[in-house]
N, C-alpha and C positions, 0 to 999 in steps of 0.2 A: 563431609563438606564437598560441595561441587566447585569446580573452578569456574571463574568468570571468563567469558570468551575475551579473547584479545581485541582490543579496539583498532579500528582502521579508519582514518580521516574523520574521527569524531563518531563513528558507528561502531556497533557490536561486532559486525562482520564486514568484509569488504563489499562494496557495491557489486552486485553480480553482473556478469556478462550478459548480453542481449541474446540469450539462447535458452529455449525451453528448459533443458536439464539445469543450467545454472540457476534459473529462477526457482526451479523445484528445490535444489540443494540449499539455496538461500533461505527459501521459506521454511524448509525443514529445521534449519538452524535457529531461526527467530520465532516462529509460530507454527509448529508441526501440526497442530490441531486444524489449521486451515488447509492443509494439503488435499483434502477431498473436495473441498469447495473449489480450489484451483484447478483440479483435474475436471471437474464438472464444467467450470467456465471454458477451459481449454476445449473440451469436446463440443460445446455449444459454438465455440468461435470457428472450429474446424467445420462443423456442419454449415454454419453460416457462410463461410468462405466457399465451400463446395456449391451451395445453393445459388450464391450470387455471382459465382465465378470471379471472385475479388478477394484480395488479401486484406482488405479493410478490417474485417472482424478479428483476424489474427493480430494484426498490428495493434488494434485497440486492447486485445487481451494482453499482450505483451507490456504495453505501456501501463495499463492498469495495475498489473502485478508488480512491474518495476517500481511504480509509485507507492503502492502499498508496502512493499518490502523497504523501500527508502525510508518511509515513516516508522516502520517497525524497528529497523536496525539502529535508528538514531534516538536515543532515549529522550532527549530534550524535545524532539519534534513529535514523538510518540506521547509524551505527557501533554503537550499542548493539544493534540488530537483528542485524546481522551477527555481532556477538561472541557474542550468545546462541545463534544458530544454530550456530555454529562449536563452541561448548562443548557444545552438545546432540549433535551429530554426531561429535564427535572420539572416535575409537576408544578413546583413553587415558582418557576421562572416566568417573569412577566414578559410582555412582547418585545421590549426594548432589550431585555437580557437574551432572549432568543435570537433577536436580529444581530446583536453583537457576537454572539456564539457562532452564528452562521457565518459571519464575516470572518471571525478568527479561523473556523474550519476551512474556509475558502482560501484563506492565506497559507494555511499548512499544506493543503493540496497543491496549491500553486507552486510553493517552495520546493516540495518534494518533486514535482513534475519538472521544474526548471532544473533541479540537480540531476535528474536521470537523463535529461536531454542534452547535457553538456558534452 
C-alpha cells in the first residue's frame, strides 16, 4: 500500500516556488507523466525568449505551469477541471451544456491563476 502525500493548504503538495526546478519537482510529485511536455514547453519558451529578446515567453511558461500544478495539487479543483472538460467534450452535450462547462473551466483556471499570483 502506498502512502498518500501530506496535504498542505488544501493541496497534496505545497505550492511550488517560482523557479524552474521547483516547478519540475512539483510536477514530478503530482503528474510525472507530464514532465516531458513541460520540458518541451520550456525549450520552446527559451527559444522564443531568445528570438524575441524578451522574457515574455518564459514568464508565460512559468505561469502556465504554476497554474496547472495548482489545479493538480488541489483535488477539489482538479475534480472540477476534469468534470468541465468531460462535459465540454462529451458527444451527448448540447450547446448550453458545453457553454456552461466552458464557463466552469474558465472559473477553475481563473481561481488557480489567482492563487498562484498571491
